VOKOL-275166 format. One record per residue (C-alpha): residue number from 1; x, y negated, z. Coordinates in Angstrom, 3 decimals. Example, Ala and Ser with C-alpha at 12.3 -4.5 7.8 and 13.67 -1.06 7.14 Angstrom:
VOKOL-275166
{resi: 1&x: 12.300&y: 4.500&z: 7.800}
{resi: 2&x: 13.670&y: 1.060&z: 7.140}
//
This chain:
VOKOL-275166
{resi: 1&x: 96.334&y: -104.859&z: 95.164}
{resi: 2&x: 94.024&y: -106.898&z: 97.361}
{resi: 3&x: 94.531&y: -106.674&z: 101.113}
{resi: 4&x: 91.687&y: -107.650&z: 103.439}
{resi: 5&x: 92.683&y: -108.494&z: 107.015}
{resi: 6&x: 89.728&y: -108.284&z: 109.388}
{resi: 7&x: 89.880&y: -110.949&z: 112.094}
{resi: 8&x: 86.337&y: -111.273&z: 113.426}
{resi: 9&x: 86.395&y: -109.137&z: 116.554}
{resi: 10&x: 85.688&y: -110.515&z: 120.026}
{resi: 11&x: 88.017&y: -108.202&z: 121.937}
{resi: 12&x: 85.873&y: -107.677&z: 125.044}
{resi: 13&x: 88.275&y: -105.055&z: 126.474}
{resi: 14&x: 90.905&y: -107.811&z: 126.750}
{resi: 15&x: 88.740&y: -110.128&z: 128.886}
{resi: 16&x: 89.554&y: -112.568&z: 130.463}
{resi: 17&x: 92.556&y: -113.141&z: 128.139}
{resi: 18&x: 90.249&y: -112.735&z: 125.148}
{resi: 19&x: 87.092&y: -114.867&z: 125.106}
{resi: 20&x: 84.237&y: -115.273&z: 122.664}
{resi: 21&x: 85.536&y: -118.668&z: 121.491}
{resi: 22&x: 89.176&y: -117.511&z: 121.371}
{resi: 23&x: 89.584&y: -113.755&z: 120.821}
{resi: 24&x: 92.851&y: -111.886&z: 121.329}
{resi: 25&x: 93.942&y: -111.994&z: 117.663}
{resi: 26&x: 94.415&y: -115.774&z: 117.908}
{resi: 27&x: 96.435&y: -115.898&z: 121.140}
{resi: 28&x: 100.012&y: -116.996&z: 120.408}
{resi: 29&x: 101.613&y: -114.733&z: 122.997}
{resi: 30&x: 104.043&y: -112.781&z: 120.786}
{resi: 31&x: 107.119&y: -114.990&z: 120.365}
{resi: 32&x: 104.872&y: -117.973&z: 119.735}
{resi: 33&x: 102.732&y: -116.242&z: 117.119}
{resi: 34&x: 99.322&y: -114.609&z: 117.175}
{resi: 35&x: 98.724&y: -111.070&z: 115.961}
{resi: 36&x: 96.760&y: -112.621&z: 113.073}
{resi: 37&x: 99.830&y: -114.578&z: 111.992}
{resi: 38&x: 102.008&y: -111.489&z: 112.356}
{resi: 39&x: 99.563&y: -109.440&z: 110.251}
{resi: 40&x: 99.580&y: -112.082&z: 107.513}
{resi: 41&x: 103.378&y: -112.442&z: 107.588}
{resi: 42&x: 103.812&y: -108.699&z: 107.042}
{resi: 43&x: 101.975&y: -108.574&z: 103.744}
{resi: 44&x: 101.944&y: -112.050&z: 102.162}
{resi: 45&x: 105.643&y: -112.073&z: 101.093}
{resi: 46&x: 105.336&y: -108.575&z: 99.584}
{resi: 47&x: 101.950&y: -108.678&z: 97.854}
{resi: 48&x: 101.559&y: -112.443&z: 97.345}
{resi: 49&x: 99.397&y: -114.790&z: 99.396}
{resi: 50&x: 96.910&y: -114.975&z: 96.536}
{resi: 51&x: 96.130&y: -111.273&z: 97.143}
{resi: 52&x: 95.626&y: -111.559&z: 100.899}
{resi: 53&x: 92.110&y: -112.205&z: 102.189}
{resi: 54&x: 91.083&y: -112.912&z: 105.767}
{resi: 55&x: 87.590&y: -111.912&z: 106.811}
{resi: 56&x: 86.032&y: -113.378&z: 109.925}
{resi: 57&x: 82.957&y: -115.227&z: 111.172}
{resi: 58&x: 82.225&y: -118.930&z: 110.783}
{resi: 59&x: 83.040&y: -119.501&z: 114.457}
{resi: 60&x: 86.735&y: -118.815&z: 113.825}
{resi: 61&x: 87.179&y: -120.649&z: 110.519}
{resi: 62&x: 89.020&y: -123.650&z: 111.963}
{resi: 63&x: 91.330&y: -121.501&z: 114.101}
{resi: 64&x: 92.358&y: -119.457&z: 111.068}
{resi: 65&x: 92.852&y: -122.503&z: 108.861}
{resi: 66&x: 95.069&y: -123.975&z: 111.564}
{resi: 67&x: 97.135&y: -120.816&z: 112.033}
{resi: 68&x: 97.425&y: -119.840&z: 108.337}
{resi: 69&x: 97.977&y: -123.148&z: 106.608}
{resi: 70&x: 99.146&y: -121.636&z: 103.301}
{resi: 71&x: 96.204&y: -119.237&z: 102.925}
{resi: 72&x: 94.228&y: -120.213&z: 99.809}
{resi: 73&x: 90.818&y: -121.506&z: 100.934}
{resi: 74&x: 89.027&y: -119.199&z: 98.520}
{resi: 75&x: 90.667&y: -116.241&z: 100.297}
{resi: 76&x: 88.834&y: -116.852&z: 103.561}
{resi: 77&x: 85.728&y: -114.652&z: 103.693}
{resi: 78&x: 83.164&y: -115.885&z: 106.215}
{resi: 79&x: 80.476&y: -113.480&z: 107.362}
{resi: 80&x: 77.180&y: -115.376&z: 107.802}
{resi: 81&x: 76.301&y: -113.394&z: 110.953}
{resi: 82&x: 78.018&y: -111.059&z: 113.404}
{resi: 83&x: 77.484&y: -107.424&z: 112.499}
{resi: 84&x: 79.523&y: -104.268&z: 112.965}
{resi: 85&x: 82.348&y: -103.050&z: 110.729}
{resi: 86&x: 80.038&y: -101.043&z: 108.454}
{resi: 87&x: 78.330&y: -104.109&z: 106.937}
{resi: 88&x: 81.530&y: -106.175&z: 107.225}
{resi: 89&x: 83.521&y: -103.876&z: 104.941}
{resi: 90&x: 80.851&y: -103.950&z: 102.260}
{resi: 91&x: 80.630&y: -107.729&z: 102.557}
{resi: 92&x: 84.319&y: -107.824&z: 101.573}
{resi: 93&x: 83.679&y: -105.421&z: 98.684}
{resi: 94&x: 80.810&y: -107.572&z: 97.452}
{resi: 95&x: 82.923&y: -110.730&z: 97.537}
{resi: 96&x: 85.734&y: -109.019&z: 95.599}
{resi: 97&x: 83.241&y: -107.719&z: 93.012}
{resi: 98&x: 81.918&y: -111.251&z: 92.548}
{resi: 99&x: 85.409&y: -112.359&z: 91.473}
{resi: 100&x: 85.523&y: -109.576&z: 88.888}
{resi: 101&x: 88.048&y: -107.469&z: 90.790}
{resi: 102&x: 87.465&y: -103.713&z: 91.018}
{resi: 103&x: 90.964&y: -102.271&z: 91.592}
{resi: 104&x: 92.949&y: -101.003&z: 94.589}
{resi: 105&x: 92.350&y: -102.589&z: 97.972}
{resi: 106&x: 93.532&y: -102.050&z: 101.542}
{resi: 107&x: 91.757&y: -102.678&z: 104.822}
{resi: 108&x: 93.987&y: -103.743&z: 107.742}
{resi: 109&x: 93.428&y: -105.382&z: 111.119}
{resi: 110&x: 94.490&y: -108.687&z: 112.639}
{resi: 111&x: 95.078&y: -107.519&z: 116.216}
{resi: 112&x: 97.845&y: -104.922&z: 115.897}
{resi: 113&x: 101.609&y: -104.908&z: 116.425}
{resi: 114&x: 104.368&y: -102.938&z: 114.713}
{resi: 115&x: 108.145&y: -102.714&z: 114.898}
{resi: 116&x: 109.007&y: -101.462&z: 111.393}
{resi: 117&x: 107.253&y: -103.655&z: 108.853}
{resi: 118&x: 109.042&y: -102.127&z: 105.851}
{resi: 119&x: 107.557&y: -98.738&z: 106.726}
{resi: 120&x: 104.093&y: -100.325&z: 106.685}
{resi: 121&x: 104.461&y: -102.202&z: 103.392}
{resi: 122&x: 106.105&y: -99.165&z: 101.810}
{resi: 123&x: 103.070&y: -97.048&z: 102.723}
{resi: 124&x: 100.762&y: -99.715&z: 101.296}
{resi: 125&x: 102.679&y: -99.680&z: 98.011}
{resi: 126&x: 102.479&y: -95.901&z: 97.778}
{resi: 127&x: 98.790&y: -95.987&z: 98.656}
{resi: 128&x: 98.255&y: -98.420&z: 95.799}
{resi: 129&x: 99.960&y: -96.038&z: 93.363}
{resi: 130&x: 97.916&y: -93.091&z: 94.629}
{resi: 131&x: 94.672&y: -95.010&z: 94.121}
{resi: 132&x: 95.755&y: -96.105&z: 90.656}
{resi: 133&x: 96.281&y: -92.411&z: 89.908}
{resi: 134&x: 92.889&y: -91.419&z: 91.356}
{resi: 135&x: 90.614&y: -94.385&z: 92.260}
{resi: 136&x: 87.784&y: -92.242&z: 93.700}
{resi: 137&x: 89.283&y: -91.371&z: 97.067}
{resi: 138&x: 90.669&y: -92.699&z: 100.340}
{resi: 139&x: 94.317&y: -92.870&z: 101.331}
{resi: 140&x: 94.649&y: -92.986&z: 105.116}
{resi: 141&x: 97.701&y: -94.024&z: 107.118}
{resi: 142&x: 98.559&y: -91.825&z: 110.099}
{resi: 143&x: 101.037&y: -93.038&z: 112.707}
{resi: 144&x: 103.405&y: -90.609&z: 114.398}
{resi: 145&x: 102.254&y: -90.490&z: 118.055}
{resi: 146&x: 104.707&y: -91.505&z: 120.771}
{resi: 147&x: 102.619&y: -90.058&z: 123.596}
{resi: 148&x: 99.212&y: -88.482&z: 124.262}
{resi: 149&x: 97.107&y: -91.656&z: 124.163}
{resi: 150&x: 93.466&y: -90.701&z: 124.772}
{resi: 151&x: 92.260&y: -94.288&z: 124.220}
{resi: 152&x: 92.889&y: -94.034&z: 120.465}
{resi: 153&x: 91.434&y: -92.238&z: 117.480}
{resi: 154&x: 93.446&y: -89.326&z: 116.077}
{resi: 155&x: 93.497&y: -87.611&z: 112.699}
{resi: 156&x: 94.514&y: -84.076&z: 111.837}
{resi: 157&x: 97.172&y: -83.847&z: 109.134}
{resi: 158&x: 97.005&y: -80.822&z: 106.859}
{resi: 159&x: 99.434&y: -79.240&z: 104.451}
{resi: 160&x: 101.495&y: -81.125&z: 101.894}
{resi: 161&x: 99.216&y: -82.177&z: 99.030}
{resi: 162&x: 101.860&y: -83.644&z: 96.740}
{resi: 163&x: 104.638&y: -86.154&z: 96.464}
{resi: 164&x: 105.277&y: -89.449&z: 94.741}
{resi: 165&x: 108.824&y: -90.578&z: 94.328}
{resi: 166&x: 110.611&y: -89.212&z: 97.363}
{resi: 167&x: 107.615&y: -89.445&z: 99.698}
{resi: 168&x: 105.160&y: -86.670&z: 100.527}
{resi: 169&x: 101.463&y: -87.045&z: 101.122}
{resi: 170&x: 99.199&y: -84.627&z: 102.950}
{resi: 171&x: 95.668&y: -83.298&z: 103.025}
{resi: 172&x: 93.121&y: -84.745&z: 105.451}
{resi: 173&x: 91.704&y: -82.303&z: 108.007}
{resi: 174&x: 89.464&y: -84.420&z: 110.205}
{resi: 175&x: 89.172&y: -86.949&z: 113.043}
{resi: 176&x: 88.992&y: -86.988&z: 116.806}
{resi: 177&x: 88.016&y: -90.247&z: 118.498}
{resi: 178&x: 89.194&y: -90.837&z: 122.078}
{resi: 179&x: 89.612&y: -87.181&z: 123.113}
{resi: 180&x: 89.622&y: -86.153&z: 126.745}
{resi: 181&x: 93.016&y: -86.188&z: 128.445}
{resi: 182&x: 93.294&y: -82.386&z: 128.362}
{resi: 183&x: 92.345&y: -82.179&z: 124.676}
{resi: 184&x: 94.607&y: -85.109&z: 123.863}
{resi: 185&x: 97.612&y: -83.443&z: 125.511}
{resi: 186&x: 96.947&y: -80.294&z: 123.480}
{resi: 187&x: 96.635&y: -82.269&z: 120.235}
{resi: 188&x: 99.859&y: -84.140&z: 120.902}
{resi: 189&x: 101.826&y: -80.970&z: 121.631}
{resi: 190&x: 100.518&y: -79.257&z: 118.484}
{resi: 191&x: 102.231&y: -81.757&z: 116.183}
{resi: 192&x: 99.280&y: -81.562&z: 113.773}
{resi: 193&x: 97.570&y: -84.721&z: 114.992}
{resi: 194&x: 98.618&y: -88.324&z: 114.390}
{resi: 195&x: 97.296&y: -91.619&z: 115.693}
{resi: 196&x: 94.694&y: -93.295&z: 113.506}
{resi: 197&x: 95.509&y: -97.022&z: 113.210}
{resi: 198&x: 92.439&y: -97.566&z: 111.021}
{resi: 199&x: 94.340&y: -98.557&z: 107.871}
{resi: 200&x: 93.208&y: -97.198&z: 104.513}
{resi: 201&x: 93.568&y: -97.827&z: 100.806}
{resi: 202&x: 90.878&y: -97.157&z: 98.224}
{resi: 203&x: 89.377&y: -98.879&z: 95.189}
{resi: 204&x: 86.705&y: -101.569&z: 95.197}
{resi: 205&x: 84.635&y: -99.656&z: 92.634}
{resi: 206&x: 84.703&y: -96.418&z: 94.632}
{resi: 207&x: 83.775&y: -98.070&z: 97.910}
{resi: 208&x: 80.999&y: -99.994&z: 96.161}
{resi: 209&x: 79.657&y: -96.671&z: 94.888}
{resi: 210&x: 79.904&y: -95.162&z: 98.389}
{resi: 211&x: 77.756&y: -97.907&z: 99.883}
{resi: 212&x: 75.212&y: -97.767&z: 97.076}
{resi: 213&x: 74.751&y: -94.006&z: 97.528}
{resi: 214&x: 75.394&y: -93.484&z: 101.247}
{resi: 215&x: 74.397&y: -96.771&z: 102.898}
{resi: 216&x: 71.683&y: -98.227&z: 100.638}
{resi: 217&x: 70.227&y: -100.393&z: 103.417}
{resi: 218&x: 73.554&y: -102.202&z: 103.863}
{resi: 219&x: 73.990&y: -102.396&z: 100.090}
{resi: 220&x: 70.598&y: -104.022&z: 99.530}
{resi: 221&x: 70.945&y: -106.439&z: 102.457}
{resi: 222&x: 74.330&y: -107.731&z: 101.323}
{resi: 223&x: 73.600&y: -107.892&z: 97.600}
{resi: 224&x: 70.237&y: -109.474&z: 98.359}
{resi: 225&x: 71.820&y: -112.259&z: 100.400}
{resi: 226&x: 70.318&y: -111.056&z: 103.710}
{resi: 227&x: 73.433&y: -110.118&z: 105.634}
{resi: 228&x: 71.881&y: -111.003&z: 108.976}
{resi: 229&x: 69.366&y: -108.172&z: 108.417}
{resi: 230&x: 72.079&y: -105.518&z: 108.051}
{resi: 231&x: 71.998&y: -102.762&z: 110.675}
{resi: 232&x: 74.712&y: -102.864&z: 113.311}
{resi: 233&x: 76.662&y: -99.729&z: 112.460}
{resi: 234&x: 80.308&y: -98.722&z: 112.395}
{resi: 235&x: 82.142&y: -98.032&z: 109.146}
{resi: 236&x: 82.705&y: -94.429&z: 110.198}
{resi: 237&x: 78.987&y: -93.789&z: 110.708}
{resi: 238&x: 77.953&y: -95.758&z: 107.635}
{resi: 239&x: 80.410&y: -94.171&z: 105.193}
{resi: 240&x: 83.197&y: -91.927&z: 106.490}
{resi: 241&x: 80.946&y: -89.358&z: 108.187}
{resi: 242&x: 78.838&y: -89.052&z: 105.011}
{resi: 243&x: 81.388&y: -89.108&z: 102.201}
{resi: 244&x: 83.181&y: -86.034&z: 100.846}
{resi: 245&x: 86.752&y: -86.371&z: 102.097}
{resi: 246&x: 88.203&y: -83.309&z: 100.325}
{resi: 247&x: 90.069&y: -85.606&z: 97.962}
{resi: 248&x: 91.321&y: -87.898&z: 100.756}
{resi: 249&x: 95.043&y: -87.847&z: 101.499}
{resi: 250&x: 97.212&y: -88.955&z: 104.394}
{resi: 251&x: 100.457&y: -90.877&z: 104.453}
{resi: 252&x: 102.521&y: -90.157&z: 107.555}
{resi: 253&x: 104.044&y: -93.323&z: 108.992}
{resi: 254&x: 106.404&y: -94.299&z: 111.779}
{resi: 255&x: 105.732&y: -98.037&z: 111.932}
{resi: 256&x: 106.165&y: -98.464&z: 115.669}
{resi: 257&x: 102.474&y: -99.365&z: 115.608}
{resi: 258&x: 100.483&y: -100.349&z: 118.673}
{resi: 259&x: 97.037&y: -101.739&z: 119.291}
{resi: 260&x: 97.029&y: -104.069&z: 122.299}
{resi: 261&x: 93.283&y: -103.536&z: 122.465}
{resi: 262&x: 93.181&y: -103.254&z: 126.244}
{resi: 263&x: 95.057&y: -105.137&z: 128.929}
{resi: 264&x: 97.194&y: -102.101&z: 129.720}
{resi: 265&x: 97.888&y: -101.492&z: 126.019}
{resi: 266&x: 99.179&y: -105.077&z: 125.947}
{resi: 267&x: 101.523&y: -104.142&z: 128.773}
{resi: 268&x: 102.707&y: -101.068&z: 126.821}
{resi: 269&x: 103.379&y: -103.234&z: 123.758}
{resi: 270&x: 105.532&y: -105.689&z: 125.729}
{resi: 271&x: 107.201&y: -103.452&z: 128.317}
{resi: 272&x: 110.892&y: -102.555&z: 128.458}
{resi: 273&x: 110.071&y: -99.199&z: 130.046}
{resi: 274&x: 106.975&y: -97.460&z: 131.358}
{resi: 275&x: 107.878&y: -98.268&z: 134.978}
{resi: 276&x: 108.676&y: -101.934&z: 134.358}
{resi: 277&x: 106.256&y: -104.779&z: 134.984}
{resi: 278&x: 105.097&y: -107.345&z: 132.437}
{resi: 279&x: 104.410&y: -110.752&z: 133.965}
{resi: 280&x: 103.510&y: -114.230&z: 132.830}
{resi: 281&x: 103.249&y: -117.495&z: 134.730}
{resi: 282&x: 104.160&y: -117.999&z: 138.380}
{resi: 283&x: 104.213&y: -114.426&z: 139.637}
{resi: 284&x: 106.071&y: -112.661&z: 142.449}
{resi: 285&x: 105.941&y: -108.866&z: 142.605}
{resi: 286&x: 107.237&y: -106.748&z: 145.496}
{resi: 287&x: 107.529&y: -102.965&z: 145.358}
{resi: 288&x: 105.273&y: -103.061&z: 142.295}
{resi: 289&x: 105.771&y: -100.944&z: 139.167}
{resi: 290&x: 104.112&y: -100.118&z: 135.844}
{resi: 291&x: 101.836&y: -103.154&z: 136.129}
{resi: 292&x: 100.786&y: -106.199&z: 134.129}
{resi: 293&x: 100.431&y: -109.379&z: 136.177}
{resi: 294&x: 99.386&y: -112.519&z: 134.289}
{resi: 295&x: 98.834&y: -115.852&z: 136.004}
{resi: 296&x: 97.543&y: -118.527&z: 133.642}
{resi: 297&x: 96.564&y: -121.007&z: 136.353}
{resi: 298&x: 99.013&y: -123.829&z: 136.958}
{resi: 299&x: 99.770&y: -124.769&z: 140.551}
{resi: 300&x: 99.004&y: -121.285&z: 141.884}
{resi: 301&x: 101.245&y: -118.310&z: 142.607}
{resi: 302&x: 99.982&y: -114.751&z: 142.149}
{resi: 303&x: 101.705&y: -112.125&z: 144.300}
{resi: 304&x: 101.472&y: -108.354&z: 144.476}
{resi: 305&x: 102.707&y: -105.805&z: 147.015}
{resi: 306&x: 102.940&y: -102.052&z: 146.472}
{resi: 307&x: 100.965&y: -101.856&z: 143.232}
{resi: 308&x: 101.478&y: -99.096&z: 140.652}
{resi: 309&x: 99.719&y: -98.832&z: 137.311}
{resi: 310&x: 97.604&y: -101.930&z: 137.875}
{resi: 311&x: 96.451&y: -104.885&z: 135.784}
{resi: 312&x: 95.998&y: -108.289&z: 137.426}
{resi: 313&x: 94.951&y: -111.271&z: 135.319}
{resi: 314&x: 94.237&y: -114.675&z: 136.815}
{resi: 315&x: 92.913&y: -117.550&z: 134.694}
{resi: 316&x: 91.463&y: -120.904&z: 135.709}
{resi: 317&x: 87.927&y: -119.525&z: 135.863}
{resi: 318&x: 88.222&y: -115.743&z: 136.174}
{resi: 319&x: 90.210&y: -112.982&z: 137.871}
{resi: 320&x: 90.260&y: -109.284&z: 137.001}
{resi: 321&x: 92.010&y: -106.522&z: 138.945}
{resi: 322&x: 91.812&y: -103.020&z: 137.494}
{resi: 323&x: 93.739&y: -99.747&z: 137.451}
{resi: 324&x: 95.262&y: -98.844&z: 134.102}
{resi: 325&x: 92.996&y: -95.776&z: 133.778}
{resi: 326&x: 89.898&y: -97.986&z: 133.939}
{resi: 327&x: 90.822&y: -100.855&z: 131.620}
{resi: 328&x: 88.577&y: -99.445&z: 128.863}
{resi: 329&x: 85.609&y: -100.152&z: 131.142}
{resi: 330&x: 86.198&y: -103.902&z: 131.005}
{resi: 331&x: 83.899&y: -104.062&z: 127.981}
{resi: 332&x: 81.135&y: -102.599&z: 130.185}
{resi: 333&x: 81.945&y: -105.233&z: 132.802}
{resi: 334&x: 81.533&y: -107.929&z: 130.154}
{resi: 335&x: 78.134&y: -106.467&z: 129.197}
{resi: 336&x: 77.099&y: -106.581&z: 132.858}
{resi: 337&x: 78.172&y: -110.231&z: 133.104}
{resi: 338&x: 76.245&y: -111.044&z: 129.949}
{resi: 339&x: 73.121&y: -109.421&z: 131.378}
{resi: 340&x: 73.573&y: -111.614&z: 134.468}
{resi: 341&x: 73.580&y: -114.724&z: 132.230}
{resi: 342&x: 77.249&y: -115.483&z: 132.981}
{resi: 343&x: 78.080&y: -116.411&z: 129.371}
{resi: 344&x: 80.094&y: -119.473&z: 130.414}
{resi: 345&x: 82.789&y: -117.107&z: 131.703}
{resi: 346&x: 82.816&y: -115.001&z: 128.537}
//
C-alpha cells in the first residue's frame, strides 16, 4: 500500500509559532523531532520507505529533504502551486497513476500526534485488506473522543458492518464539522460520534474515477498540466459531499490522537493535566493555570499573574495573547495582518 503524507499546510492558527516559511509541521518541538518526522517514523518501518510519499509545495522541499534524509527523492511530490486539499489529493493520485500504480492507498497528515502507534498502523493494515476486498469505497478512521472538542470534525458511527480477523468495522452515518458547544456535548454523551482525524484508505483507481466523474474541472486541470488553474476547494466539497458513501466503512481507533492545530491544542497535547501550564523559554508564572506561555526571545523574561485558560506567545518579532476559547480566530487575525501588508511578520 502507498501512504501519502500531506505536509504543505501553512498552519495560520498556530501563528506566530508557525510561519509561512516554516510551518508547524517542521518545528522540532516534540522531543527534538517535528510532527513530519514523527508521521514518517510511524509508517516507514511498517510499510517500507519506498511506499511512503511526502506531498508538499516547492517552498518546503529543502526542509523536508533535510528532515527526512532517507526518503527516496522520487517519493517527494511537489505541487507546482498552492491550492486547497481537493486539487492536492488528485495531484497525488495522478502522480501515482503515472508510475503505473492503481492499488490501495492511504492519506495521512504531517501535523498530528498520537500515543499508540501500533493502533494506527494496525488500522492501516486492516484498511488495506478491506480495500483489496472491495476497491470501490472509502475506509475511514474514527478516533474515540476523550472530551467534547468542538474545534474538530466528528463522524457518526453506525452499526457493525462486518469483521476481519478479530476486528470489527462499522457503517458510516455522516459527518459534523466543528459543531456548536451544546451540540458537541450532546454528540459526545451519545457515544455514537467519534473524532474525525482525516485519515482514510481507498484505491487509486477508485479515487481517480471519483475525480473524473465528480470533479471534472480538477481532473482536467491536473491531467492537462495546469495545476495552478485548479479551483481552490476542499476535498470534502470536491468529492466527499458528492460521492455515494453507502459502501464506506469506519474503523474505530484509540490511537491517543491529537491535532495541535491551534496554540491551545498544542498545550493540550503537551500538558500533564488540564489545569497545568505548558511553558517554554524564560518564563515565570504566578497564580496561573491551564495556560500555554512560550517565550522564544533570548534575554527577555515573560511573566504572568492570575491567568487562567490563556495563551501567551512571545517571539523576537511578534507577541500574541489570546484566551483559549478564541485561538481558532488567530487565522482571521493573520488574514487581517495580510490585508494590512504586514507579510514580513507572517
